[in-house]
N, C-alpha and C positions, 0 to 999 in steps of 0.2 A: 016597686019599694022592695028592698031586700028583707031577709028574715033570718034569724040567727038559727041553725038547727044543733042544737048544743045536745040534745039526745041522740042522734045518730051520729055526731063527731064521737061521742063518749062510746058509744056500742064498738065504732068502728078501732078505737083506741084499745078498747077491749079484747077484742078479737086477736088485734096485733100483738099484745102482750102476751096472750095464752100462746099463741105460735112461736114466739121467741121464748117462751119459758119451756115449751116444748122440745126446742130445739136442743136448748140448754141442758134438759135432763137428759136427753138422747146424747148428746154428745158426753156428756157426765159417765151415763152408764155402760157408754162403748170406752171410754178412757178408763172407768173403773176395771172393766171386762179385759181390758188389755193388760192393764198393771196386776190384774189378777193371774192372769195366763204368764205374764212374765215373773211373777212371784213366784209362781208354781214352778215354772223353768230352773229359776234358780234355786229353788229349794232341792228340786230331783237332782240338779246339777252339785250342788254341795254335799248332798246324801251320798252321791257316786262319788266324788272326789273325796270325803271322807271314809269311804269304803275300800277306796285305792290306795289311800294314804294308811290305814291301818294293815292292809294288804302288805304293802311295800316293808312296815315294819315287823310283820308276823313272824317270831322265831329268830331276831337277830340277837347279837349280842353286841356289848358294848365294854371296850378294852379300855379299863380304870387307869393301869400302870404295866411298866415292863421294867423288869430287872434282870441281872445276869449274873452266874456264878463264874469265877475265872479258874483257870489252871496255868500253872508253871511248867512248862517243858522247856528241854535242851533241843535247839533246831540247829541245822548244819548246812554250811553256804557251798562247801567246797570239800572234796574227799581225794587225796592223792592214794593211788593204787599201784601194787607191783604186782605185775601179769606173769604168770608162769611160762618157762621156759618151751618156744615154741607155739605162743599163743599171741591174741593181738586184743587192742582195744579201740585202735583208732587207725581210721581209714589211710591216715598221711603218716602212719607209722612213728609219730610221736604224740601228740594230744588231738583231745577230740572235746569239743563242747556241747553238751547235749542239754537241749530245752525240754523240760518236762514241766506236766501239771501237778503230778504227785508222782511220789516216789517213797519205796519200802524196801529198805537195802535188804532185809533178810528174805532171801529166796526171790529176789527180782533178776529178771532176765534181761540185758542189754544186748541186743541183736546189731552187728554191725558186719561190713565187708571185713575179708580178711587181709590183714595187714602186719608183718612182724613188728613187736614191740615189747621190750624189756622193763619198760615204765612208762606209765599214760596218767592223767590227770583228768579226772571227771568234774569238769565245772558245771554243777546246778544253780540255774538262775532262779529259782524258787527259795525262797527260804524254808520251804515244809519238809525239811530232811532230817529226820533222826538218826544218828549213828547205832551201828552195830559191829560185831565183831567178825562175822564170817558172811559178808555179801558175795553175790555172786554175777560174774559177766559172762558174755557168750559171743563167738564168733559166729557166724552164719548158723544161729540156732544151738550149736555145742557148747553146753555150759562148762567154765572152768573155774577154778578157785582163785581168786584174787587175795591180797591182806592189805587192811588199811593202816598205812602208814602214820598219816596225820589228818586232823580234823580242823576245819577252821568252824569253833561253835559257837553260839549265844545262848542266852538263857530270855525266854517272852513268858509273859503271860497273855494269855486269850479266854475269851469268853466262850466256855464250852456249854453251860447251859443257860438256856433263856428261859424266861417265867414271864406271862401275862396274867394280870388277874381280870378277869370278866364280870359281867353283870348282864342282867337282860337290859336289850336298850329300850330306851322311852317308847313307851306305845305298844312294846311286844309281847306276844303271846308267851307262857313257859317256853324255856330252852331244854332241849335235851342234848347233851354235847356226845352221849354214847354213841350216836350213829354220825356225828359230825367230820368233816376231813379238815386239814390242816394244810395248806400249800406253803414251801417255805422255800424262798428264791434269793439266793444269795450267789457269791463271787462263784462263777462256773457250776452251782448248783441250783437244781429245781427238782423238788420231789414233794410228791403229795402224800401225806401222813393220816394214816388210820389210828383211832385210839386204841391204845394198848395198856396192860396193866405197868409198863413199865417205860421210859421214854429211850428210843432206840433210833436207828437209822431209818426203822420203817414204820415207828409209830411214834404220837405223842402220849402222853398221860395228864391224868385229873387229879387234883386233890382238892376236897371243899374247905374251903374256909369257912364260909357260913353257909349252914343248909347243906344240903346233898353233894356228894362226891361228882357226881356228872349230870344233874339238874338243877338249873335254876327256874325256882317255882315263882319265889316271893321277889318284891323289888330290891330287898336286901339282901339277897342271897349273892356269894361272892364264891369265885372257882379258881384256881389256880390252872392254867393252862402251861404243860413244861415241854419243853421240846430239847433235846439234845443236840445242840447245833454241829458238835465234832462229829460223833457218830454220822448225821444225817449228810456230812461233807464225807466224811471217810471212808464209807460203804461200797460207794461205786467205782469201780477199776476202768480206766478208759485206755481205748487201742486204737491206732491208727490202722487205715486201712491198707497202706503201704508197709505196714510191719516195723516203721519206725518207733522207738521209745515211747510206750506211755505207760509210766509206773503210777503207785501210789505212797503217800506218806501214811504214817501213823495218823490219826484223826485231830485234827486241831479245829475249834470253833472260830468267833470272831475276833481278827484282829484288831489294835489299835485303829478307830477311826472308820473302822469298815461298818457296812450298812448291808441288811437283810429285809427284806419285805415278807410277812406273813399273812396269810390270808384265811381266816375262820369262816367255812362253809356248812352252816346248819341244813340238816337234812329237812327238806321240805319248806325251808326258810330262806332267808336273804344272807347276804355276806357282808363280811367286815375287814378291812385290810388295814392294818399299821405296821409302820415303818419304824424299824430299830438300828440303833446306831451303837456301837463301841465308844467308848471315851478316846479320847487323843492320848491320852495316857492310860494304860491299865495297870495299876498297882495294887490296886485293895481285891481281897477274894471275893466280894460283892460291889456290883456297879449298878447304876440306875442307867437304863437305856433310852 
């Protein structure tokens, strides 16, 4: 005859339940530990990323706007000159076309091989040429006087003064522009400028709009960063290694639809780059770039 053992069965079930419960608790604890470790790792990663992000923006400026002041000038594309008796200007005895980047007719030397010519035409392929009354030419390095007979002139307006309004970039620490540098890169012109009292071919200037003249301390501070684009372009004199003509012009800035890149490098901080473009038609005394 069989007997039912309810007490033993209940005891077995109770032990099994405890074992299962203990396993669940162990798994939960392990999972919690993994989750905690993961959360800690994520927190550390987030803190590290946040620090890197703040470091990336430390000491950086934000360009709010760019404008330009224009200047009207007369440029010459062709000059016809009379050569003194016994002197020459062209190797073929008649005319010669000279390709130049820049030219200043007053005191410039044009070196060419000897050939007799009573009259020659100097055609300049660039439009950056200002007329003067007493230009100088030369043959094999010997200077001779020439007389300007006629010029093909035109009047143009160029953007000579470039102004960028800057503020602190979001998340940036206070910025001091006193030790900053500005890299100006335009057509055939690349120059690094340091801050000076006035903008010229080697320096940029700053003017305080809101706050200090050189330091951006508060979020609302604004400073005008000023660049003399004409002086930057006109100060460098180029010369070919083979002795061919490399002259220079009176300085001109950005012509219509011409572009330039300005990079502001804050000492111990970050860099900010902005590209400026002159209007397709430069007519007003002040323009937006």
